[in-house]
C-alpha positions in Angstrom: 23.0 -15.8 -70.1 22.1 -17.4 -73.4 19.8 -20.3 -74.5 18.5 -21.7 -77.7 15.5 -23.8 -78.8 14.5 -25.5 -82.1 11.4 -23.8 -83.5 9.3 -24.4 -86.6 8.3 -21.5 -88.9 5.4 -19.7 -87.3 5.8 -21.4 -83.9 5.8 -19.3 -80.8 7.7 -19.9 -77.6 7.1 -18.4 -74.2 10.0 -17.2 -72.1 9.7 -16.1 -68.5 12.5 -14.1 -66.9 12.9 -13.0 -63.3 15.6 -10.6 -62.1 16.8 -9.6 -58.7 19.2 -7.0 -57.3 20.3 -9.4 -54.5 20.9 -12.8 -56.0 19.5 -16.1 -57.5 17.3 -16.7 -54.4 15.7 -13.3 -54.8 15.1 -13.9 -58.5 13.4 -17.2 -57.6 11.1 -15.5 -55.1 10.2 -12.8 -57.6 9.3 -15.4 -60.2 7.1 -17.3 -57.7 5.3 -14.0 -56.7 5.0 -12.3 -60.1 5.6 -14.9 -62.8 3.1 -17.7 -62.2 1.0 -17.1 -65.2 1.8 -18.7 -68.6 -0.8 -16.6 -70.4 1.2 -14.1 -72.4 -1.9 -12.2 -73.7 -3.3 -11.8 -70.1 0.0 -10.4 -68.9 0.1 -8.1 -71.9 -3.4 -6.8 -71.1 -2.5 -6.3 -67.5 0.6 -4.3 -68.5 -1.7 -2.1 -70.6 -4.0 -1.6 -67.6 -1.1 -0.8 -65.3 0.4 1.8 -67.8 -3.0 3.3 -68.4 -3.3 3.9 -64.6 0.0 5.8 -64.6 -0.6 7.7 -67.8 -4.1 8.8 -66.9 -2.9 10.8 -63.9 -2.9 13.7 -66.3 -5.6 13.8 -69.1 -5.2 16.2 -72.0 -7.6 17.0 -74.8 -6.6 18.1 -78.3 -7.7 17.7 -81.9 -4.1 17.3 -82.8 -3.2 13.6 -82.5 0.5 14.3 -82.8 0.4 16.5 -79.8 -1.4 13.8 -77.8 1.2 11.2 -78.8 4.1 13.5 -77.8 2.4 14.2 -74.5 1.7 10.6 -73.5 5.1 9.4 -74.8 6.6 12.0 -72.5 4.5 10.6 -69.6 5.8 7.1 -70.4 9.4 8.4 -70.4 8.9 10.0 -67.0 7.6 6.8 -65.4 10.5 4.6 -66.6 12.9 5.9 -63.9 13.6 5.8 -61.0 13.0 2.0 -60.7 12.1 -0.1 -57.8 15.3 -2.0 -56.9 14.3 -4.6 -54.4 12.8 -8.1 -54.2 9.2 -8.9 -53.5 10.0 -9.4 -49.8 11.6 -5.9 -49.6 15.2 -7.2 -49.7 17.7 -4.9 -51.4 21.4 -4.3 -51.8 22.5 -1.2 -49.9 25.2 1.3 -50.9 27.7 -0.6 -48.7 26.9 -3.8 -50.7 25.2 -5.4 -47.7 21.6 -6.7 -47.7 18.7 -4.9 -46.0 15.0 -5.1 -46.0 12.8 -2.1 -46.8 9.9 -1.7 -44.4 7.0 0.6 -45.2 8.5 2.0 -48.4 9.8 0.9 -51.8 13.5 1.1 -52.4 14.4 2.8 -55.7 17.4 3.2 -58.0 18.6 5.4 -60.9 18.6 8.9 -59.6 19.8 11.3 -62.4 19.4 14.1 -59.9 21.5 16.8 -61.8 18.8 16.5 -64.5 15.6 15.5 -62.7 15.7 17.9 -59.7 14.7 20.7 -62.1 11.4 19.2 -63.4 10.8 15.5 -63.1 10.8 15.5 -59.3 8.6 18.6 -59.0 6.1 16.9 -61.2 6.2 13.9 -58.9 5.3 16.2 -56.0 2.1 17.0 -57.9 1.0 13.6 -59.1 3.0 11.0 -57.1 3.5 12.2 -53.5 3.8 8.7 -52.0 6.4 7.8 -54.6 8.3 11.0 -53.7 8.3 10.0 -50.1 9.8 6.6 -51.1 12.5 8.3 -53.1 13.5 10.3 -50.0 13.4 7.2 -47.8 15.7 5.6 -50.3 18.0 8.7 -50.1 18.1 8.4 -46.3 19.0 4.7 -46.4 21.8 5.5 -48.9 23.1 8.1 -46.6 23.0 5.7 -43.6 24.6 2.9 -45.5 26.9 4.8 -47.9 27.9 7.9 -46.0 26.1 10.5 -48.2 23.1 11.3 -50.2 23.1 10.1 -53.9 24.4 12.4 -56.6 23.9 10.2 -59.7 23.1 6.7 -58.3 22.8 3.6 -60.4 22.0 0.1 -59.0 23.0 1.0 -55.5 26.3 2.4 -56.7 27.3 6.1 -56.8 28.7 7.1 -60.2 29.6 10.7 -59.2 29.2 11.5 -62.9 27.6 14.9 -62.3 27.8 17.7 -59.8 26.0 19.2 -56.9 24.1 17.5 -54.1 20.7 17.8 -55.6 19.0 15.2 -53.5 18.6 18.1 -51.1 16.4 19.9 -53.7 14.1 16.9 -53.9 13.8 16.8 -50.1 13.3 20.5 -49.6 10.6 20.6 -52.3 8.8 17.7 -50.7 8.9 19.3 -47.3 7.9 22.7 -48.6 4.9 21.1 -50.3 3.8 19.2 -47.2 4.6 15.7 -48.3 4.9 13.3 -45.4 6.0 9.7 -45.0 9.7 10.2 -44.3 11.7 11.4 -41.3 12.2 15.2 -41.7 15.0 15.3 -39.1 16.9 12.5 -40.6 16.5 13.9 -44.1 17.9 17.3 -42.8 20.8 15.5 -41.1 21.7 13.7 -44.4 21.4 17.0 -46.4 23.6 18.9 -44.0 26.2 16.1 -44.1 26.4 16.3 -47.9 27.0 20.1 -47.7 29.8 19.8 -45.1 32.0 17.3 -46.9 35.4 18.2 -48.2 35.0 16.7 -51.7 34.7 18.1 -55.2 35.7 21.6 -54.3 33.5 21.9 -51.2 36.4 22.6 -48.9 37.4 25.7 -50.9 33.7 26.6 -51.3 33.2 26.6 -47.5 36.4 28.4 -46.7 36.4 31.0 -49.5 32.7 31.2 -50.4 33.4 30.3 -54.0 35.5 27.8 -56.0 38.3 29.1 -58.1 40.0 27.3 -61.1 43.0 26.8 -58.7 40.8 24.7 -56.4 38.7 22.5 -58.7 37.6 22.0 -62.3 34.1 23.0 -63.3 34.4 25.7 -60.6 31.7 28.0 -61.9 29.0 25.3 -62.2 29.9 23.8 -58.9 29.8 27.2 -57.1 26.3 28.2 -58.4 24.8 24.7 -58.0 26.1 24.3 -54.5 24.7 27.7 -53.7 21.2 26.7 -54.8 21.5 23.4 -52.9 22.4 25.4 -49.8 19.3 27.5 -50.1 17.3 24.2 -50.2 18.9 23.1 -46.9 18.1 26.5 -45.5 14.4 26.0 -46.4 14.4 22.6 -44.5 16.0 24.4 -41.5 13.3 27.0 -41.6 10.6 24.4 -41.6 12.2 22.6 -38.7 12.9 25.9 -36.7 16.6 25.5 -36.9 17.6 29.2 -36.8 21.4 28.9 -36.9 21.4 26.4 -39.7 19.0 28.5 -41.6 21.2 31.6 -41.3 24.4 29.7 -42.1 23.0 28.1 -45.3 21.2 31.2 -46.4 24.5 33.1 -46.3 26.2 30.3 -48.2 23.4 30.4 -50.8 24.7 33.8 -51.8 28.1 32.5 -52.9 27.2 33.0 -56.5 27.9 36.7 -56.0 31.6 35.9 -55.9 31.6 34.7 -59.5 29.2 37.3 -60.8 31.2 39.9 -62.8 29.4 43.2 -62.6 31.2 44.5 -65.6 29.7 42.0 -68.0 26.8 40.3 -66.1 28.3 36.8 -66.5 29.3 34.1 -64.1 33.0 34.1 -64.8 35.7 31.8 -63.5 38.4 33.2 -61.1 42.0 32.2 -61.0 44.7 33.4 -58.6 42.4 36.0 -57.1 41.5 37.6 -60.5 38.9 37.0 -63.2 40.1 34.4 -65.6 41.0 35.9 -69.0 40.6 35.6 -71.9 36.8 35.2 -71.3 34.3 34.2 -74.0 30.9 33.3 -72.6 30.2 30.9 -75.6 33.3 28.8 -74.8 32.7 25.3 -73.5 35.6 24.4 -71.2 36.6 22.8 -68.0 35.2 25.6 -65.9 31.6 24.6 -66.6 29.7 21.4 -66.5 28.2 20.5 -69.9 27.9 24.1 -70.8 29.3 27.6 -70.9 28.9 30.9 -69.1 25.7 31.7 -71.0 24.0 28.6 -69.6 25.1 29.2 -66.0 24.8 32.9 -65.7 21.0 32.5 -65.0 21.5 29.7 -62.5 20.5 31.6 -59.4 17.1 30.0 -59.0 17.2 30.6 -55.3 17.6 34.4 -55.6 16.3 35.7 -58.9 15.4 39.1 -57.3 19.1 39.3 -56.2 20.3 38.5 -59.7 18.0 41.1 -61.2 19.4 43.7 -58.7 22.9 42.7 -59.6 22.2 43.5 -63.2 20.8 46.9 -62.3 17.0 46.2 -62.3 14.3 44.5 -64.3 14.9 46.4 -67.6 18.5 45.5 -67.8 17.9 41.9 -66.7 15.2 41.6 -69.4 17.9 42.7 -71.9 20.2 40.0 -70.6 17.5 37.3 -71.1 16.9 38.7 -74.6 20.7 38.4 -75.2 20.9 34.7 -74.7 18.3 34.1 -77.4 19.9 36.7 -79.7 23.5 35.4 -79.4 25.2 33.5 -82.2 24.0 29.9 -82.1 27.5 28.4 -82.2 29.5 27.5 -79.1 33.3 27.7 -79.1 35.9 25.6 -77.2 35.4 21.9 -76.5 32.8 20.0 -78.5 30.0 19.1 -76.2 27.4 16.7 -77.7 24.9 17.5 -74.9 24.4 21.1 -76.1 21.6 20.8 -78.6 18.4 22.6 -79.5 20.1 26.0 -79.7 18.1 29.2 -79.9 21.0 31.7 -79.8 22.9 30.3 -76.8 19.8 28.9 -75.1 20.1 25.1 -75.3 16.8 23.3 -74.8 18.6 20.0 -75.3 20.5 20.4 -72.0 19.1 21.0 -68.5 20.8 24.2 -67.3 18.8 26.2 -69.8 15.4 24.8 -68.9 14.2 27.5 -66.6 15.5 30.5 -68.5 12.5 31.3 -70.7 10.4 31.5 -67.5 12.6 34.3 -66.1 10.7 36.9 -68.2 7.9 36.4 -65.6 10.2 38.0 -63.0 10.6 41.2 -65.1 6.9 41.6 -65.7 7.0 40.3 -69.3 5.0 37.1 -69.2 4.1 37.5 -72.8 7.8 36.8 -73.7 7.7 33.7 -71.6 4.5 32.6 -73.3 6.0 33.2 -76.8 9.3 31.3 -76.1 7.6 28.4 -74.4 5.1 27.9 -77.2 7.9 28.1 -79.8 9.8 25.4 -78.0 6.8 23.2 -77.6 5.9 23.6 -81.3 9.3 23.0 -82.7 11.5 20.9 -80.4 9.2 18.0 -79.5 7.9 15.9 -82.4 6.0 12.7 -83.0 9.0 11.1 -84.7 11.7 8.6 -83.6 14.1 11.5 -83.0 11.4 13.7 -81.6 13.4 14.9 -78.6 15.9 17.7 -79.1 18.4 16.3 -76.6 19.1 13.4 -74.2 16.0 12.3 -72.3 18.1 12.2 -69.1 15.8 9.9 -67.1 12.6 11.9 -67.9 13.7 15.5 -67.5 13.5 16.4 -71.2 10.0 15.0 -71.3 9.0 16.5 -68.0 9.8 20.0 -69.4 7.2 19.3 -72.1 4.6 18.0 -69.7 4.8 20.8 -67.2 5.1 23.6 -69.8 2.2 22.2 -71.8 0.1 22.2 -68.6 1.2 25.9 -68.1 3.5 25.5 -65.2 7.2 25.0 -64.4 9.2 24.9 -61.1 11.9 27.5 -61.6 12.8 27.1 -57.9 12.2 23.6 -56.5 11.8 24.2 -52.7 9.2 26.9 -53.2 5.6 25.6 -53.1 4.6 27.5 -56.2 4.9 27.3 -60.0 6.0 29.8 -62.6 3.3 29.9 -65.3 2.7 30.2 -69.0 -0.4 29.7 -71.3 -1.6 26.1 -71.2 -0.9 24.3 -74.5 -3.9 21.9 -74.6 -7.6 22.7 -74.8 -8.3 21.0 -71.5 -6.1 19.3 -68.9 -7.3 17.2 -66.0 -4.8 16.4 -63.2 -6.0 13.6 -60.9 -4.3 14.0 -57.5 -3.6 11.2 -55.0 -6.2 12.7 -52.6 -8.9 11.8 -55.1 -9.5 15.4 -56.3 -9.2 16.6 -59.8 -7.9 19.9 -61.1 -9.1 21.0 -64.5 -7.2 23.5 -66.5 -8.2 25.2 -69.7 -6.7 28.0 -71.8 -8.7 30.4 -69.8 -7.5 29.3 -66.4 -6.0 32.2 -64.6 -2.2 32.3 -63.8 -2.9 33.0 -60.2 -4.7 29.7 -60.0 -2.0 27.9 -61.8 0.7 29.3 -59.5 -0.5 27.3 -56.5 -1.8 24.3 -58.4 -1.8 21.3 -56.1 -0.2 23.3 -53.2 -3.0 25.4 -52.2 -2.7 24.2 -48.6 1.1 24.3 -48.3 2.1 25.9 -45.0 4.2 29.1 -44.7 6.9 29.3 -42.1 8.4 32.3 -40.4 11.6 33.7 -41.9 14.6 34.3 -39.7 16.9 37.2 -40.4 20.2 36.3 -42.1 23.4 38.3 -43.1 24.0 39.5 -46.6 27.1 38.1 -48.1 29.9 40.6 -48.8 31.5 39.6 -52.1 35.3 38.9 -52.2 37.4 41.5 -54.0 39.4 40.8 -57.2 43.3 41.1 -57.2 44.8 41.8 -60.5 48.5 41.8 -61.6 50.8 39.8 -63.9 51.1 36.3 -62.4 54.6 36.0 -63.8 56.6 39.2 -64.2 60.1 40.2 -65.1 61.2 43.2 -62.9 58.0 44.5 -61.4 54.2 44.5 -61.7 51.4 46.7 -60.6 48.8 45.2 -58.2 45.2 46.5 -58.3 42.5 45.3 -55.9 38.8 46.0 -56.9 35.7 45.4 -54.8 32.7 43.7 -56.6 30.5 46.3 -54.8 31.7 49.9 -55.0 30.5 50.6 -51.5 32.9 48.0 -50.0 36.1 49.0 -48.2 39.2 46.9 -49.0 41.9 45.7 -46.6 45.0 43.9 -47.8 48.3 42.4 -46.8 51.5 41.4 -48.7 54.1 38.8 -47.9 57.2 38.6 -50.1 60.2 36.3 -50.1 61.9 38.1 -47.2 58.8 38.1 -44.9 58.9 34.4 -43.8 59.2 35.3 -40.1 57.5 38.7 -40.2 54.1 39.2 -38.6 52.0 41.5 -40.8 48.5 43.0 -40.4 45.8 43.9 -42.9 45.8 47.6 -43.8 43.3 49.8 -45.7 43.8 49.7 -49.4 44.3 53.2 -50.9 45.2 52.4 -54.5 47.4 50.3 -56.8 50.9 49.5 -55.7 54.0 47.9 -57.3 55.9 44.8 -56.3 59.4 43.7 -57.4 59.7 40.4 -55.7 57.7 37.1 -55.7 54.8 38.2 -53.5 51.6 36.8 -51.9 48.8 39.4 -51.7 45.7 38.8 -49.5 42.7 41.0 -49.3 39.1 41.1 -48.1 36.2 43.5 -48.4 34.0 44.9 -45.7 30.5 46.5 -45.7 28.4 47.4 -42.7 30.7 45.3 -40.5 30.3 42.2 -42.6 33.7 40.9 -44.0 34.1 38.9 -47.1 36.3 35.8 -47.3 40.0 36.4 -47.7 41.2 36.1 -51.3 44.9 35.3 -51.8 46.9 35.7 -55.0 50.5 34.8 -55.8 52.7 36.8 -58.2 56.0 35.3 -59.2 59.1 37.1 -60.4 60.4 34.9 -63.2 63.1 32.5 -62.0 64.9 33.1 -65.2 64.9 35.3 -68.3 64.9 32.5 -70.8 62.9 32.3 -74.0 61.1 29.2 -75.1 59.9 28.2 -78.5 57.4 25.2 -78.8 57.4 23.5 -82.2 54.1 21.7 -81.4 50.5 23.0 -81.3 48.7 22.9 -78.0 45.0 22.0 -77.9 43.2 25.3 -77.4 41.6 23.9 -74.2 45.0 23.1 -72.7 47.4 26.1 -73.1 48.1 26.8 -69.4 48.2 30.5 -70.3 51.0 30.2 -72.7 54.4 28.6 -73.3 56.1 30.4 -70.5 54.1 28.1 -68.1 56.7 25.5 -69.1 59.6 27.4 -67.4 57.8 29.5 -64.7 58.7 27.4 -61.7 55.1 26.6 -61.0 54.1 22.9 -61.1 50.8 21.5 -62.2 48.8 19.2 -60.0 47.2 15.9 -60.7 43.8 17.6 -61.4 44.8 18.6 -65.0 41.3 20.0 -65.6 42.3 23.1 -63.6 44.3 24.3 -66.7 47.9 24.1 -65.4 49.1 21.7 -68.1 49.9 22.2 -71.8 48.2 19.4 -73.8 49.2 18.1 -77.2 47.0 15.7 -79.1 48.2 13.2 -81.7 51.7 14.7 -82.0 55.2 14.7 -80.4 56.1 17.6 -78.1 59.2 19.6 -78.9 60.5 22.8 -77.2 63.7 24.8 -77.4 64.8 26.9 -74.5 67.2 29.8 -75.1 69.0 30.6 -71.9 70.5 33.7 -73.6 74.1 32.8 -72.8 76.0 29.5 -72.3 75.2 27.8 -69.0 76.9 25.0 -67.0 74.4 22.1 -67.1 74.4 18.9 -65.0 70.8 17.8 -64.9 67.6 18.2 -66.9 64.0 17.3 -66.3 60.5 17.7 -67.7 57.2 16.7 -66.1 54.4 14.7 -67.7 51.0 13.5 -66.6 49.0 10.3 -67.2 45.3 9.9 -67.0 44.6 6.9 -69.1 40.9 7.1 -68.9 41.1 10.6 -70.4 43.4 9.5 -73.3 46.4 11.3 -71.6 49.4 8.9 -71.6 53.0 9.3 -70.7 55.3 9.8 -73.7 57.1 6.7 -74.9 60.4 8.4 -74.4 61.9 11.9 -73.8 65.1 13.1 -75.4 67.3 16.0 -74.3 69.6 17.9 -76.7 72.1 20.7 -76.3 73.4 23.4 -78.6 75.4 26.6 -78.6 74.3 28.0 -81.9 70.6 26.9 -81.9 71.2 24.9 -85.1 73.5 22.0 -84.3 72.2 19.8 -81.5 73.9 17.0 -79.6 71.8 14.3 -77.9 72.5 14.3 -74.2 70.2 11.7 -72.8 67.2 9.6 -73.6 64.7 8.6 -70.8 62.3 5.8 -71.5 58.9 5.6 -70.0 58.3 3.1 -67.2 54.6 3.8 -66.4 52.2 1.2 -67.6 49.6 2.8 -70.0 47.0 0.5 -68.5 47.5 2.1 -65.0 44.4 4.2 -64.6 45.9 6.1 -61.6 46.2 9.8 -62.4 49.9 10.4 -61.8 52.8 12.7 -62.6 56.2 11.6 -63.6 59.4 13.6 -63.8 61.6 12.4 -66.7 64.9 13.4 -65.1 68.4 13.1 -66.5 71.8 13.5 -64.8 74.4 14.3 -67.5 78.1 15.0 -67.7 78.8 18.7 -67.1 78.0 20.5 -70.3 78.2 24.1 -71.5 75.2 25.1 -73.7 73.0 28.0 -74.5 70.1 26.1 -76.0 68.3 23.0 -74.7 65.8 21.0 -76.8 63.3 18.7 -75.2 61.5 16.2 -77.4 58.8 13.9 -76.0 57.3 11.1 -78.3 53.6 10.7 -77.9 52.2 7.2 -77.2 50.5 7.0 -80.7 47.2 5.3 -81.4 45.3 4.0 -78.4 45.4 0.2 -78.3 42.5 -2.2 -78.6 42.1 -2.5 -74.8 41.4 1.2 -74.4 37.9 2.6 -74.6 39.1 5.1 -77.2 40.9 2.5 -79.3 42.1 3.8 -82.6 42.2 7.4 -81.4 45.3 9.5 -80.8 46.8 9.9 -77.3 47.5 13.2 -75.6 50.8 14.3 -74.1 50.4 16.6 -71.1 53.6 18.5 -70.1 54.4 21.2 -67.6 57.6 22.2 -66.0 61.0 22.0 -67.7 64.0 22.3 -65.4 67.6 22.9 -66.3 70.3 22.9 -63.6 
């Protein structure tokens, strides 16, 4: 919409605007209900009163005016999202794009839950319990109308731009803290539904108790965050007396153990049954979400005692916390703009780090928590236009400041307690919805802070649940020439291992698992399956495939692959294993801003009648089909004859992620060498969101017959 008006110098004009999420009629109703006044100054004063009401829910005293400004700016940020997203009569647009009317609650939008479950929503359970109930009522309606709880919802649309199903954290936290005003049973039903879907790696997660690179990109982050969410669902089940659900989700909440490498203490990705190598914990890559292994190796908020035990006790875990702050403050791998505010590898500017400094409390070193928190409060939040160290992320960055300056933080939303540090202000008054006020000073005891606002939270009886037996690791050369040695290692030395092999000649042979007694050698393409057992509890079965090379060719690539997209090396181009449409799993070689050229040496002249090479297009990710592919042949490796040119037929504007085989049937030819040359698209055109940037070529299997 645009309008214009003739005005004289110094003249003022009043403009009134009404908006609606449902349509013009709704905007008209909203104007009649809320926009009758023409007195701009009166409306401005009312806005001040309304904001003062919100901001005064927490009062802080300090002689440092900059600190006060930072605090109340942070409070303002926290209250800007989520937003009420309905008309004055309660009409709203549901997730199915149909219209509904909210009765007895306000319908909200903008749920940046990957960020806000960590701090912003726990803060709301303290100072805005009614609003928290309305958030959850909104979640329930989105589940009923859209099929699942929100992940990162915007204007009644699911963006799916982040991971996890962290709405369950908000629900569990509210239930644990005794917040009412929503249907507990329906909220549990919606939460369980999100956990039982077969999307974003959940199918593999349910079946194998972890996600591997082979299953889904960002596999480590998704595994550890799903595990925390499952713990949250278990807490709901405990409150509702659902024993079997509690036991099921508590066991799932231990799935982090399958990605915890006891040899180095990091959450490490797994591929084809083994640990993924080479491994550099500082590397930002497609196995993590907006981070690296340093950031996610502390993400076991639901079982910190278990993580401490895995490290070998409090002293060793304290050393591991020290290590993140002492590590070099540079990341490697992909450039990730979200990773800011680095103290070593600790990144205050991105959410996965936000609880880490508080972990010193769990190893009986609260003075280290106090020192780190004070340093961050002093140095990373300023009264300047760029006073935040990272993206605000709908209030989470500011909430960290608010809670930490009060002297509290929710390391584990879903537990009705806070982790504590020294209060940052001289005096803090928190005005609760029940009309009571809690006063905090620098002398307030940590025991008092721990239960602040949740002194009357109920406790519920625990049910017994099974301990997860971690899945063993199978190691061997994925592609081998004549033979390779297979070694199977338990993640717990007390586990017994059972295994089974199936090779190319075993298609109709029924085999049984047998006890593993040591390494063994295979000489054929073989599938190896194994599981661990301890005290009668079996792990999930892990399966790995080891392929004898289909040829003994050499390949030379005269292009430079992006370090993030090497597929394990050039042999991946002629190993007989095809990449899938999910290129983020690392099966494709990616070349940016250059043509692709490879020369295959078949060692002796071969009779050739067909050639092919496979390419991928994901236009949104700047990966486009090559303009054309040329095939050449040679007998001396110097003089090449052009055999065939295949032009691209895929529209670059087609945003479907797809694979195309550039195949060529040729006249029978004798040749020792084959050259494949693919011409990259060039500069991205004006219509593309990356206009002016270079396109990628993604290539995988080259076939010669």
